[in-house]
N, CA and C atoms as a LAMMPS dump frame, in Angstrom:
ITEM: TIMESTEP
0
ITEM: NUMBER OF ATOMS
351
ITEM: BOX BOUNDS ff ff ff
-5.0000000000000000e+02 5.0000000000000000e+02
-5.0000000000000000e+02 5.0000000000000000e+02
-5.0000000000000000e+02 5.0000000000000000e+02
ITEM: ATOMS id mol type element x y z
1 1 1 N -247.716 80.921 -433.169
2 1 2 C -248.78 81.629 -432.498
3 1 3 C -250.085 81.484 -433.279
4 2 1 N -249.992 81.602 -434.599
5 2 2 C -251.193 81.466 -435.423
6 2 3 C -251.801 80.081 -435.275
7 3 1 N -250.928 79.082 -435.19
8 3 2 C -251.394 77.714 -435.08
9 3 3 C -252.235 77.537 -433.814
10 4 1 N -251.793 78.093 -432.718
11 4 2 C -252.527 78.014 -431.463
12 4 3 C -253.871 78.734 -431.573
13 5 1 N -253.903 79.847 -432.273
14 5 2 C -255.139 80.605 -432.449
15 5 3 C -256.174 79.762 -433.21
16 6 1 N -255.73 79.085 -434.27
17 6 2 C -256.64 78.24 -435.05
18 6 3 C -257.166 77.07 -434.209
19 7 1 N -256.301 76.476 -433.431
20 7 2 C -256.714 75.353 -432.583
21 7 3 C -257.74 75.825 -431.563
22 8 1 N -257.513 77.008 -430.958
23 8 2 C -258.457 77.531 -429.968
24 8 3 C -259.792 77.874 -430.625
25 9 1 N -259.753 78.393 -431.847
26 9 2 C -260.983 78.733 -432.549
27 9 3 C -261.776 77.469 -432.883
28 10 1 N -261.094 76.427 -433.327
29 10 2 C -261.756 75.161 -433.612
30 10 3 C -262.352 74.541 -432.346
31 11 1 N -261.628 74.599 -431.251
32 11 2 C -262.117 74.046 -429.986
33 11 3 C -263.35 74.821 -429.519
34 12 1 N -263.343 76.132 -429.651
35 12 2 C -264.488 76.954 -429.25
36 12 3 C -265.707 76.632 -430.104
37 13 1 N -265.504 76.44 -431.403
38 13 2 C -266.613 76.096 -432.293
39 13 3 C -267.179 74.723 -431.941
40 14 1 N -266.308 73.786 -431.61
41 14 2 C -266.759 72.441 -431.245
42 14 3 C -267.551 72.479 -429.948
43 15 1 N -267.078 73.25 -428.985
44 15 2 C -267.787 73.352 -427.71
45 15 3 C -269.13 74.068 -427.877
46 16 1 N -269.201 75.028 -428.745
47 16 2 C -270.456 75.741 -428.982
48 16 3 C -271.496 74.778 -429.541
49 17 1 N -271.081 73.857 -430.39
50 17 2 C -272 72.861 -430.945
51 17 3 C -272.459 71.869 -429.885
52 18 1 N -271.614 71.586 -428.905
53 18 2 C -271.976 70.634 -427.85
54 18 3 C -273.099 71.163 -426.973
55 19 1 N -273.168 72.46 -426.794
56 19 2 C -274.21 73.037 -425.951
57 19 3 C -275.593 72.853 -426.562
58 20 1 N -275.706 72.729 -427.872
59 20 2 C -276.994 72.595 -428.538
60 20 3 C -277.494 71.154 -428.518
61 21 1 N -276.613 70.187 -428.364
62 21 2 C -276.993 68.777 -428.412
63 21 3 C -277.998 68.402 -427.324
64 22 1 N -277.812 68.791 -426.068
65 22 2 C -278.801 68.419 -425.059
66 22 3 C -280.192 68.999 -425.347
67 23 1 N -280.256 70.212 -425.898
68 23 2 C -281.546 70.816 -426.257
69 23 3 C -282.247 69.983 -427.32
70 24 1 N -281.525 69.63 -428.359
71 24 2 C -282.106 68.83 -429.442
72 24 3 C -282.509 67.459 -428.923
73 25 1 N -281.692 66.887 -428.065
74 25 2 C -282.01 65.575 -427.503
75 25 3 C -283.255 65.653 -426.622
76 26 1 N -283.378 66.717 -425.845
77 26 2 C -284.553 66.893 -424.991
78 26 3 C -285.812 67.05 -425.833
79 27 1 N -285.723 67.781 -426.933
80 27 2 C -286.877 67.948 -427.819
81 27 3 C -287.261 66.621 -428.456
82 28 1 N -286.294 65.835 -428.85
83 28 2 C -286.57 64.537 -429.455
84 28 3 C -287.219 63.597 -428.437
85 29 1 N -286.725 63.605 -427.199
86 29 2 C -287.32 62.772 -426.147
87 29 3 C -288.751 63.205 -425.855
88 30 1 N -288.994 64.497 -425.826
89 30 2 C -290.347 65.004 -425.569
90 30 3 C -291.302 64.585 -426.684
91 31 1 N -290.845 64.674 -427.925
92 31 2 C -291.682 64.268 -429.062
93 31 3 C -291.973 62.776 -428.997
94 32 1 N -290.995 61.975 -428.621
95 32 2 C -291.195 60.524 -428.53
96 32 3 C -292.169 60.176 -427.411
97 33 1 N -292.096 60.903 -426.298
98 33 2 C -292.979 60.628 -425.169
99 33 3 C -294.417 61.043 -425.432
100 34 1 N -294.638 62.028 -426.293
101 34 2 C -295.998 62.491 -426.569
102 34 3 C -296.614 61.771 -427.763
103 35 1 N -295.842 60.964 -428.478
104 35 2 C -296.369 60.233 -429.631
105 35 3 C -297.336 59.15 -429.159
106 36 1 N -298.265 58.777 -430.035
107 36 2 C -299.227 57.733 -429.712
108 36 3 C -298.5 56.413 -429.48
109 37 1 N -299.024 55.583 -428.586
110 37 2 C -298.359 54.293 -428.345
111 37 3 C -298.371 53.425 -429.602
112 38 1 N -297.363 52.619 -429.723
113 38 2 C -297.234 51.742 -430.887
114 38 3 C -298.242 50.609 -430.764
115 39 1 N -298.983 50.365 -431.843
116 39 2 C -299.951 49.269 -431.847
117 39 3 C -299.314 48.057 -432.505
118 40 1 N -299.295 46.981 -431.769
119 40 2 C -298.705 45.753 -432.273
120 40 3 C -299.648 45.095 -433.28
121 41 1 N -299.12 44.417 -434.271
122 41 2 C -299.979 43.703 -435.217
123 41 3 C -300.634 42.52 -434.513
124 42 1 N -301.756 42.046 -435.058
125 42 2 C -302.415 40.912 -434.417
126 42 3 C -301.535 39.664 -434.46
127 43 1 N -301.699 38.816 -433.444
128 43 2 C -300.908 37.589 -433.407
129 43 3 C -301.608 36.488 -434.193
130 44 1 N -300.825 35.527 -434.658
131 44 2 C -301.374 34.386 -435.391
132 44 3 C -301.825 33.358 -434.354
133 45 1 N -303.13 33.032 -434.364
134 45 2 C -303.667 32.051 -433.421
135 45 3 C -303.805 30.673 -434.062
136 46 1 N -303.637 30.595 -435.359
137 46 2 C -303.683 29.328 -436.072
138 46 3 C -303.247 29.541 -437.505
139 47 1 N -302.613 28.536 -438.083
140 47 2 C -302.169 28.619 -439.469
141 47 3 C -302.311 27.227 -440.079
142 48 1 N -303.197 27.109 -441.08
143 48 2 C -303.488 25.807 -441.659
144 48 3 C -303.604 25.886 -443.172
145 49 1 N -303.366 24.754 -443.827
146 49 2 C -303.608 24.616 -445.271
147 49 3 C -304.864 23.773 -445.449
148 50 1 N -305.671 24.154 -446.433
149 50 2 C -306.926 23.459 -446.714
150 50 3 C -306.976 23.117 -448.193
151 51 1 N -307.533 21.934 -448.503
152 51 2 C -307.774 21.536 -449.895
153 51 3 C -309.257 21.74 -450.145
154 52 1 N -309.559 22.536 -451.184
155 52 2 C -310.938 22.903 -451.491
156 52 3 C -311.49 22.058 -452.637
157 53 1 N -312.814 22.107 -452.783
158 53 2 C -313.467 21.437 -453.907
159 53 3 C -312.85 21.965 -455.19
160 54 1 N -312.614 21.107 -456.154
161 54 2 C -311.942 21.516 -457.381
162 54 3 C -310.441 21.369 -457.272
163 55 1 N -309.953 20.801 -456.137
164 55 2 C -308.546 20.501 -455.914
165 55 3 C -307.66 21.724 -455.685
166 56 1 N -308.238 22.879 -455.372
167 56 2 C -307.436 24.059 -455.057
168 56 3 C -306.95 24.014 -453.617
169 57 1 N -305.844 24.651 -453.334
170 57 2 C -305.282 24.688 -451.986
171 57 3 C -305.223 26.134 -451.525
172 58 1 N -305.647 26.368 -450.269
173 58 2 C -305.519 27.697 -449.671
174 58 3 C -304.778 27.562 -448.354
175 59 1 N -304.096 28.616 -447.98
176 59 2 C -303.418 28.696 -446.7
177 59 3 C -304.092 29.815 -445.918
178 60 1 N -304.478 29.548 -444.67
179 60 2 C -305.152 30.558 -443.865
180 60 3 C -304.361 30.797 -442.589
181 61 1 N -304.029 32.066 -442.35
182 61 2 C -303.452 32.499 -441.077
183 61 3 C -304.583 33.162 -440.302
184 62 1 N -304.99 32.556 -439.189
185 62 2 C -306.046 33.102 -438.352
186 62 3 C -305.391 34.079 -437.386
187 63 1 N -305.87 35.318 -437.339
188 63 2 C -305.246 36.384 -436.554
189 63 3 C -306.207 36.931 -435.504
190 64 1 N -305.656 37.417 -434.387
191 64 2 C -306.474 38.067 -433.369
192 64 3 C -305.599 38.986 -432.534
193 65 1 N -306.131 40.141 -432.195
194 65 2 C -305.432 41.038 -431.282
195 65 3 C -306.121 41.073 -429.922
196 66 1 N -307.023 40.119 -429.672
197 66 2 C -307.753 40.058 -428.421
198 66 3 C -309.097 40.742 -428.48
199 67 1 N -309.296 41.605 -429.474
200 67 2 C -310.565 42.314 -429.638
201 67 3 C -311.196 42.008 -430.986
202 68 1 N -310.378 41.996 -432.024
203 68 2 C -310.865 41.807 -433.388
204 68 3 C -310.211 40.558 -433.983
205 69 1 N -311.018 39.719 -434.62
206 69 2 C -310.494 38.541 -435.308
207 69 3 C -310.42 38.823 -436.796
208 70 1 N -309.403 38.3 -437.43
209 70 2 C -309.251 38.446 -438.87
210 70 3 C -308.533 37.22 -439.407
211 71 1 N -308.452 37.123 -440.715
212 71 2 C -307.776 35.997 -441.356
213 71 3 C -307.082 36.492 -442.611
214 72 1 N -305.958 35.876 -442.931
215 72 2 C -305.238 36.166 -444.171
216 72 3 C -305.266 34.883 -444.989
217 73 1 N -305.989 34.933 -446.118
218 73 2 C -306.133 33.76 -446.979
219 73 3 C -305.215 33.923 -448.175
220 74 1 N -304.412 32.907 -448.457
221 74 2 C -303.516 32.931 -449.601
222 74 3 C -303.818 31.718 -450.485
223 75 1 N -304.449 31.964 -451.641
224 75 2 C -304.678 30.851 -452.573
225 75 3 C -303.349 30.312 -453.1
226 76 1 N -303.372 29.099 -453.593
227 76 2 C -302.178 28.423 -454.09
228 76 3 C -301.434 29.262 -455.125
229 77 1 N -302.167 29.9 -456.012
230 77 2 C -301.542 30.712 -457.071
231 77 3 C -302.071 32.135 -457.003
232 78 1 N -301.795 32.819 -455.919
233 78 2 C -302.272 34.191 -455.795
234 78 3 C -301.637 34.888 -454.617
235 79 1 N -302.079 36.118 -454.404
236 79 2 C -301.554 36.889 -453.288
237 79 3 C -302.549 36.839 -452.13
238 80 1 N -302.08 37.141 -450.937
239 80 2 C -302.888 37.061 -449.733
240 80 3 C -304.016 38.08 -449.712
241 81 1 N -305.139 37.684 -449.123
242 81 2 C -306.307 38.535 -448.976
243 81 3 C -306.591 38.643 -447.485
244 82 1 N -306.705 39.854 -446.968
245 82 2 C -307.023 40.055 -445.566
246 82 3 C -308.529 40.173 -445.401
247 83 1 N -309.095 39.325 -444.542
248 83 2 C -310.522 39.305 -444.272
249 83 3 C -310.744 39.655 -442.806
250 84 1 N -311.826 40.374 -442.517
251 84 2 C -312.135 40.75 -441.144
252 84 3 C -313.488 40.191 -440.737
253 85 1 N -313.636 39.933 -439.464
254 85 2 C -314.88 39.419 -438.913
255 85 3 C -315.665 40.607 -438.363
256 86 1 N -316.867 40.844 -438.898
257 86 2 C -317.676 41.992 -438.48
258 86 3 C -318.192 41.815 -437.056
259 87 1 N -318.575 40.604 -436.693
260 87 2 C -319.072 40.323 -435.347
261 87 3 C -318.533 38.974 -434.891
262 88 1 N -318.43 38.794 -433.592
263 88 2 C -317.903 37.539 -433.056
264 88 3 C -318.733 36.365 -433.541
265 89 1 N -318.078 35.348 -434.051
266 89 2 C -318.755 34.159 -434.546
267 89 3 C -319.306 34.295 -435.954
268 90 1 N -319.157 35.464 -436.551
269 90 2 C -319.675 35.692 -437.901
270 90 3 C -318.688 35.307 -438.983
271 91 1 N -319.078 35.579 -440.226
272 91 2 C -318.217 35.287 -441.371
273 91 3 C -317.097 36.323 -441.473
274 92 1 N -316.015 35.912 -442.091
275 92 2 C -314.908 36.802 -442.418
276 92 3 C -315.167 37.301 -443.84
277 93 1 N -315.113 38.61 -444.062
278 93 2 C -315.426 39.151 -445.381
279 93 3 C -314.454 40.252 -445.789
280 94 1 N -314.337 40.428 -447.105
281 94 2 C -313.579 41.535 -447.697
282 94 3 C -313.853 41.535 -449.19
283 95 1 N -314.287 42.651 -449.724
284 95 2 C -314.462 42.891 -451.161
285 95 3 C -314.821 41.644 -451.981
286 96 1 N -316 41.092 -451.76
287 96 2 C -316.464 39.964 -452.562
288 96 3 C -315.905 38.614 -452.174
289 97 1 N -315.186 38.531 -451.073
290 97 2 C -314.609 37.273 -450.61
291 97 3 C -315.198 36.943 -449.244
292 98 1 N -315.603 35.694 -449.041
293 98 2 C -316.133 35.281 -447.739
294 98 3 C -315.433 34.021 -447.258
295 99 1 N -315.357 33.896 -445.952
296 99 2 C -314.757 32.741 -445.304
297 99 3 C -315.602 32.413 -444.078
298 100 1 N -316.032 31.152 -443.968
299 100 2 C -316.778 30.678 -442.797
300 100 3 C -315.93 29.625 -442.119
301 101 1 N -315.727 29.789 -440.812
302 101 2 C -314.948 28.826 -440.058
303 101 3 C -314.208 29.502 -438.926
304 102 1 N -313.352 28.746 -438.269
305 102 2 C -312.532 29.281 -437.188
306 102 3 C -311.22 28.497 -437.135
307 103 1 N -310.26 28.936 -436.317
308 103 2 C -308.944 28.284 -436.306
309 103 3 C -308.972 26.811 -435.915
310 104 1 N -309.966 26.379 -435.142
311 104 2 C -310.023 24.993 -434.712
312 104 3 C -310.764 24.091 -435.696
313 105 1 N -311.488 24.678 -436.65
314 105 2 C -312.302 23.889 -437.581
315 105 3 C -311.425 23.08 -438.533
316 106 1 N -311.87 21.859 -438.808
317 106 2 C -311.165 21.037 -439.787
318 106 3 C -311.751 21.248 -441.177
319 107 1 N -312.884 21.952 -441.24
320 107 2 C -313.519 22.252 -442.52
321 107 3 C -313.999 23.703 -442.506
322 108 1 N -313.703 24.438 -443.574
323 108 2 C -314.143 25.814 -443.724
324 108 3 C -314.821 25.968 -445.079
325 109 1 N -315.513 27.078 -445.265
326 109 2 C -316.112 27.391 -446.558
327 109 3 C -315.485 28.69 -447.05
328 110 1 N -314.836 28.628 -448.205
329 110 2 C -314.171 29.789 -448.786
330 110 3 C -314.83 30.092 -450.136
331 111 1 N -315.466 31.227 -450.239
332 111 2 C -316.165 31.651 -451.445
333 111 3 C -317.148 30.581 -451.936
334 112 1 N -317.864 29.972 -450.988
335 112 2 C -318.878 28.977 -451.348
336 112 3 C -318.358 27.578 -451.571
337 113 1 N -317.05 27.375 -451.515
338 113 2 C -316.463 26.042 -451.71
339 113 3 C -316.07 25.445 -450.381
340 114 1 N -316.357 24.165 -450.211
341 114 2 C -315.975 23.457 -449.004
342 114 3 C -314.481 23.135 -449.06
343 115 1 N -313.783 23.412 -447.955
344 115 2 C -312.331 23.161 -447.9
345 115 3 C -312.025 22.405 -446.615
346 116 1 N -311.183 21.354 -446.717
347 116 2 C -310.831 20.519 -445.571
348 116 3 C -309.319 20.488 -445.35
349 117 1 N -308.957 20.339 -444.077
350 117 2 C -307.53 20.217 -443.733
351 117 3 C -307.014 18.848 -444.081
């Protein structure tokens, strides 16, 4: 008899917990629906390697999200630098670094040095 009582008590406790799950799930769904939409990272519109004056090599990933253009420049022996274009057709700049060119150009200027594909 005791064994049956314990089983019934465990079943009642399990069922009581099940009633709370839909409430928590509804709250989670509501929070997800009211969250800001996810912004996708910009797509790569071109990726090229350039040899610069002084025999240095840089790799440039040209990025765009349809509104803003940017570039990620990675020198041969360094970490990537993200540059942004302030206005359409203008230079790409970031903290003392400049880049002139576009994804279709065979020659760019990086920090005053001419670089060719």
